[in-house]
N, C-alpha and C positions, 0 to 999 in steps of 0.2 A: 480386575482391570477397570480403569476409568472409561467413561463414555466420551471424554474429551480428546481432541486431537493433540492439544498441548495443554499441560497443567504445570504452572510455575508457582512456587511458594517461597517467599522470603529469599529470593535469589540475590546474592551479592558477588561481585567480582572486583577484586582489588589488584591493581598492577603494582608490584613492589618497586621500590626505588632502585635505580640502576644508573650507570654512566649515561649522562645526557638528560636524565630525569631524576634528580636527586631526591624527590619526594614521592611517596606512594600516592597513587591516584585511584580513586574509587570510580569505576566505570558503571557499575550497577549497584544500587543501594536499596536492597529489600524489595525487589520486584515481585508482584503477584499478577499472574496473567492466565486467562483461560481462552482457548481457541476452540470453537465449536466445529465438528467435522462437516465437510461438504460445503465449505464457503471460502471466500478470499478474505483474509483478515489483514488489514493494513497496519503497518508500524511506521508512525510518522515522527519526525523530530529533526532538529538541525544537526549538522556535522558535530561529532563528539558527544551526541546525546546518549549513546549506549546501544543503539540499534544493532550495529554490526557485532558488538560483543555478545549481545543476547542471542543473535542468530548463530554465532560460532559455538556458543554453549549448547544450544538446542541441536545443532548438527554434529556435536561431539568433538569439535575441533579444539575447544577450550574447556578446562575444568572450572566449575564455580568455586569461589572461596567459601561461601556458605549457602545454605538453602537447597532446595530440590527442584528438579525439572524432569518432567516425563513427556515423552513424545509417543503417541499411539499406545499409551499405557506402559511404556518401557522407560525406566530410569536412565538418564543420559550418562550416568557414571557407572552404575552397577551393571547395566545391560547395554553397553556401548555398541557392541556388534549387532545386536537386535535392532537398535535404532538405525544404524548405518545401512542395513540391508532393506530398510523400509522407507527411506527418504531419498529425495533428489534435491539438488541445488542448481539454481540458474543464476549466473552472474551477469552484470551489465558491462562487461569488459572482455578482454581477450583471455582472462584467467580461465584455466581448466581446459583449454583447447591447444592443439599443436598446429600453429599457423601454416607450416610448410607441408602438412599432411592433408590428404583429401578428406572430405566430409565422411565418406564411407569408412575409411581406415581409422579416423578419430572415434567413430561410434563403435566399431568393432573392438578397438582397444578398451574402451570403457565397458563394453559388454563382458569382456574377459575378466575385468576387475570385479565385476559383479558375480563372477562364477558361472556365467552362461556358457554352455557348451558350444562347440563350433557351429552346429546346425541351428541350435536355438538362438545363439548370438547373431548369426547371419540373418535369420528370419526376423528377429526383433529389430535389427538395424535397418533392413529394407522396409519394414513396416513403418518405422518412425520417419525415415527419409521421405516416404510417400506422404505420411501424415502431415509433416511440416512444410510440404510443397517444394522439396529440393531434389526431386527425382532427376531433373535434367542437369543438376549441378553436383551430383553425388561424387563424381570423380575429380572435381576441381579442388585445388588446395584452398584451405580456409582463408588464407591471405588474399585470395583473388575475389572473395565475396564482398558484397556490400554489407554495411553494418546491420541492416535489417535481416539479411540472410544469415549473418554470423549469429544473431540472437536466436534465430530458428534452430541453428545447430546447437547452441547452448541449451535450448529447451529440449531438443531431442536427447542430448546427453543427459540432462537431468531426469528424463523419463525412461532411460534405458533399462533400469531395474524395475520398471512398472511400479513406482512408489505411490503410496496413498497420501503421503505428505510431501509437499514441495516447497522449498524456501526460495523466494525470488528476491534477489538483491539488486535493486535499481535496474530492472530488466530492460527498460526502454530509454535509458540514458544515452543521449547522442543520436537517437533515431529521428528521422524526419517524420512529420505528422502522419503520412500515409503508412509508413512502415510500423510506427507505433500503434496505429489503429488496427492494422492487420494482426499484429502480435496480440493485442488485447482481445480481438475476436477469436483467435486461436485458444487463448486462455479460457474464454467462455465455453468453448466446445469441450475442453478438458474438464472444466468444472462440472459439466453435465454428466460426466462419467463417475462422479462421486469422489473426486480427489479434493484435498484440502490444501490451500495455499496460504503461506505467510509472506506478505509482500512488504518490503521496505522501499519507501519512495520519498522523494522530495516534491513530487508533483501532486498537488492537492486535487486538481481536476481528475487525474488518473485514479486517485484513491476514492473520490466521490463516485466515479463511473464504475469501478470494478468491485469495490469492497462492500461486504455486508456489515462488517464492524471495523472500527478503527481504534487504535491505541496511540495516544500521544505520549512520548517520552522525552525528557530533557534533563541533562546533567545527572543521568543515572537513576532518575526517579520517574515512576509512572504517574502521569498527571491525569489521565482520563482514558477510559474505555467506553465506547458507546456504539450503539447501532447507528449507521450512517443516516438513516431516515429521521432519527430522533436527536441527532447531535446538536441541533440548534437549541434544544430545550436545556442544554447544559449551561447556557449563558443566562445570567440574570438580566435579560433584555427582552423587550416586547417584540412581537412580530412586526414586520414591515408591511406597509400598505402600498400596493402597486395599482395605479389607476391611469385612465386616459383622460386628457384634458386639452381642449383647444383654446380656452380662455385664460390668459395670463393673470387675470384678476383672481381666479381661483387659487393659483399658486401663491400670489402675494397674500391673500387672506389666510391661507394655511400657514405660511411662513411667519406671519404676524400674530398667530393665534396663541403662541406660547405652548402649543401641544406637541410640537415636533422639534427635533434637533436639527433637522434639515430636510430639504426636498431636492432630489437630483433627477436628471433626465436619464432614462435607460437607453439601450441601443436602438429601440424602435422610436421613431419620431412621434412626439405627442404622448409617449408613455413615460410616467414618472414614478418615483418611489419616495414615500414619506417615512422617515424614521421617527416613530413616536417617542416622547420623552420618558414614558413609563407604560407599564401594562394597563394602568388605570386610564391613561389618556388615549389609549388605542381606540376604545369605543367612541370617544368624543371626536377623534379624527375621522372615523368612518361616518359618524353622524353629520359632521360638517360637510364632508364631500357629498353625502346624499342630499343634504339641504341645498347644495349648489347644483343639483341635477346630475351628479356623476354616478352612473350606474355600472360602468365597466371597471370593477375593482376586485382585488384579491389580496389576501394576506398570506405571509409565509414566514417561517422562523428564520433566525440567523443561519448562515451557511457554514459548512465545514471550514472554509477559509476564515470567516470571522471568529469562529471558536478557536481555531489554531492561533490566530494573531493575538487574541486576548490571553491565551495560555502561555505562549512562547514568544510572541513578537515575530518579526520578519527575518530572523536569522536563518539563512541557508535554506529557504524554502521557496519553491516556485509557486507563486500565487497569482 
């Protein structure tokens, strides 16, 4: 058994030609991916990148054309049922729920599909209703709930089998900021229980806030996997210098030095960011600022947003 939560090697998926799509389409082209247990791993990329296809293969909905994929040590083709009983899926839409049925009856139905007996299923259902904060709405139909509450029902449904691996497909799409924040806080609590999450998202802020590692995929090809804290090191670009300045002369001198690509004002008045032209010029920028009496400064690597934009561009991503 592998120690990885997800282990993918040489994974390909080709959709064959059919009516309306006369040419075969390669959705995944030789993907290799490792997901470490006990963390949230982000899967980023524009629409059509292959994210959903990858998740469908890992959750045994689709078969791969070539390559292998293992979830919690089980091959998704040879041990499909072992995988299914150990995973949960959480969608970012109405899929997977019966809108005209109550929260409680939805969860009881899914408990039965996981083979939970009457008493065990009822106990698990009540436990999850309480856990996701829907005890007062348990007998309301799903269609009567807000989007944030519906997502809580989705999460409870995904957890009904007590999975160690959970796939999150755009879970906060369409939620208002408060509901999205509440949902993310709940994920943090579940993560502390030792579960593993694979999160597909278009929201870079969400990925940066939640994920320990991120993978960028585009046109069926894996472009990068990195620890979120070190993702900026993937760009061949120097750190930025943030500093406080009250004298515009300092800004003009910096802009005319040939050491920076630009100087921009940040959200805080009087706080600026200088983009050095190279890693070699970074030291000279800091020295120039120090010579001008600037002592409040800091450096930081490029952000996840900047890395993504360099790799993929701005197609289909909230930045």
